[in-house]
Kinemage of the C-alpha trace (Angstrom):
@kinemage 1
@onewidth
@group {chain A} dominant
@subgroup {mainchain}
@vectorlist {calphas} color= white
{ca gln a 1} P 0.000 0.000 0.000
{ca val a 2} L 1.322 3.400 -0.999
{ca gln a 3} L 1.367 6.081 1.681
{ca leu a 4} L 1.126 9.742 0.771
{ca glu a 5} L 1.629 12.912 2.769
{ca glu a 6} L 0.901 16.398 1.454
{ca ser a 7} L 2.300 19.701 2.637
{ca gly a 8} L 2.574 23.277 1.458
{ca gly a 9} L -0.956 24.591 1.720
{ca gly a 10} L -1.786 27.938 3.256
{ca leu a 11} L -3.591 31.261 3.028
{ca val a 12} L -2.555 33.514 0.144
{ca gln a 13} L -3.957 36.412 -1.830
{ca ala a 14} L -5.264 36.223 -5.370
{ca gly a 15} L -2.385 36.303 -7.831
{ca asp a 16} L 0.075 34.691 -5.427
{ca ser a 17} L 1.825 31.342 -5.816
{ca leu a 18} L 2.104 28.188 -3.704
{ca arg a 19} L 3.911 24.899 -4.127
{ca leu a 20} L 2.378 21.724 -2.768
{ca ser a 21} L 4.481 18.659 -2.049
{ca cys a 22} L 3.502 15.015 -1.726
{ca val a 23} L 5.964 12.569 -0.234
{ca val a 24} L 5.430 9.036 -1.525
{ca ser a 25} L 6.212 5.859 0.404
{ca gly a 26} L 5.887 2.805 -1.808
{ca arg a 27} L 5.836 2.110 -5.509
{ca thr a 28} L 3.458 3.807 -7.906
{ca asn a 29} L 3.557 4.931 -11.533
{ca val a 30} L 0.490 7.128 -11.880
{ca met a 31} L -0.224 9.985 -9.510
{ca ala a 32} L -2.493 12.989 -9.410
{ca trp a 33} L -3.687 15.978 -7.466
{ca phe a 34} L -7.380 16.385 -6.740
{ca arg a 35} L -9.192 19.099 -4.841
{ca gln a 36} L -12.458 19.460 -3.011
{ca ala a 37} L -14.131 22.757 -2.219
{ca pro a 38} L -16.889 23.053 0.393
{ca ala a 39} L -20.161 21.482 -0.750
{ca lys a 40} L -18.546 20.252 -3.971
{ca gly a 41} L -17.296 16.930 -5.196
{ca arg a 42} L -13.674 15.943 -5.504
{ca glu a 43} L -12.296 17.139 -8.836
{ca phe a 44} L -9.216 16.295 -10.848
{ca val a 45} L -6.555 19.013 -10.954
{ca ala a 46} L -3.399 17.537 -12.491
{ca gly a 47} L -1.801 14.159 -13.050
{ca ile a 48} L 1.467 12.582 -14.023
{ca asn a 49} L 2.559 9.237 -15.376
{ca arg a 50} L 6.008 8.689 -13.909
{ca ile a 51} L 6.714 6.262 -16.755
{ca gly a 52} L 7.660 8.659 -19.510
{ca gly a 53} L 6.653 11.778 -17.607
{ca ser a 54} L 3.386 12.604 -19.406
{ca val a 55} L 1.373 15.257 -17.578
{ca tyr a 56} L -2.310 16.119 -17.627
{ca tyr a 57} L -4.273 19.150 -16.432
{ca ala a 58} L -7.824 20.193 -15.819
{ca asp a 59} L -8.909 23.060 -18.067
{ca ala a 60} L -9.432 25.293 -15.025
{ca val a 61} L -5.741 25.169 -14.066
{ca ser a 62} L -3.982 24.649 -17.388
{ca gly a 63} L -1.348 27.313 -17.910
{ca arg a 64} L -1.264 28.251 -14.214
{ca phe a 65} L -0.402 24.997 -12.433
{ca thr a 66} L 2.549 22.689 -13.078
{ca ile a 67} L 2.837 19.116 -11.839
{ca ser a 68} L 6.199 17.438 -11.505
{ca ser a 69} L 7.801 14.425 -9.884
{ca asp a 70} L 11.233 13.965 -8.391
{ca asn a 71} L 11.552 10.207 -8.491
{ca ala a 72} L 14.889 10.237 -6.687
{ca glu a 73} L 13.280 11.974 -3.723
{ca asn a 74} L 9.948 10.167 -4.065
{ca thr a 75} L 8.135 13.482 -4.069
{ca met a 76} L 5.471 14.933 -6.330
{ca tyr a 77} L 4.898 18.655 -6.583
{ca leu a 78} L 2.167 21.015 -7.698
{ca gln a 79} L 3.360 24.523 -8.474
{ca met a 80} L 0.366 26.836 -8.423
{ca asn a 81} L 0.717 30.310 -9.914
{ca ser a 82} L -1.762 33.133 -10.452
{ca leu a 83} L -4.039 31.693 -7.814
{ca lys a 84} L -7.705 32.644 -7.868
{ca ser a 85} L -10.362 32.569 -5.168
{ca glu a 86} L -12.008 29.646 -6.958
{ca asp a 87} L -8.852 27.598 -6.346
{ca thr a 88} L -9.742 27.522 -2.644
{ca ala a 89} L -10.107 23.887 -1.627
{ca val a 90} L -8.527 20.986 0.189
{ca tyr a 91} L -5.917 19.504 -2.132
{ca tyr a 92} L -5.283 15.771 -2.100
{ca cys a 93} L -2.424 13.716 -3.456
{ca ala a 94} L -3.484 10.368 -4.928
{ca ala a 95} L -1.848 7.308 -6.449
{ca arg a 96} L -3.038 4.391 -8.553
{ca gly a 97} L -2.039 0.821 -7.795
{ca ser a 98} L 1.610 -0.147 -8.091
{ca met a 99} L 1.015 -2.336 -11.177
{ca val a 100} L -1.066 0.274 -13.032
{ca lys a 101} L 0.671 2.063 -15.895
{ca val a 102} L -2.224 3.965 -17.480
{ca phe a 103} L -3.351 7.443 -16.481
{ca asn a 104} L -6.962 8.126 -15.547
{ca arg a 105} L -8.698 11.306 -14.351
{ca ala a 106} L -11.394 9.596 -12.298
{ca ala a 107} L -10.930 9.757 -8.536
{ca ser a 108} L -12.446 6.284 -8.235
{ca gln a 109} L -9.412 4.846 -10.035
{ca tyr a 110} L -7.002 5.958 -7.304
{ca thr a 111} L -6.463 3.595 -4.410
{ca ser a 112} L -4.168 5.621 -2.164
{ca trp a 113} L -4.878 9.107 -0.819
{ca gly a 114} L -3.193 11.611 1.413
{ca arg a 115} L -5.030 13.459 4.168
{ca gly a 116} L -5.146 16.696 2.204
{ca thr a 117} L -3.786 20.200 2.632
{ca gln a 118} L -5.921 23.343 2.749
{ca val a 119} L -5.355 26.076 0.184
{ca thr a 120} L -7.244 29.319 0.765
{ca val a 121} L -7.044 32.179 -1.712
{ca ser a 122} L -8.445 35.514 -0.619
{ca ser a 123} L -9.667 37.966 -3.235
């Protein structure tokens, strides 16, 4: 079982930047960031296939957020620039099973989750 721990959330103003980190314990190829705002469902933000390095983004964050993975340090990052108030949410790190090699945007396809880190953007 993969264990994940996020960090880096906080309170910032609109237009600011934050970098989230997710430390990974265990083997996984496909990882993603999801977020959940109050009274809303969990939504896909960005994903990465560590085999080959392909990255994927939700339309709402494309061009502002960058996902990356440092395999040597077993850490995944989410660099968030030009933050908006609508980016306010709890951000979760997620991983698919260790034998899975195909990316998927559906939260139901991820078997390991971190506890989440709060990002609050004031306007």
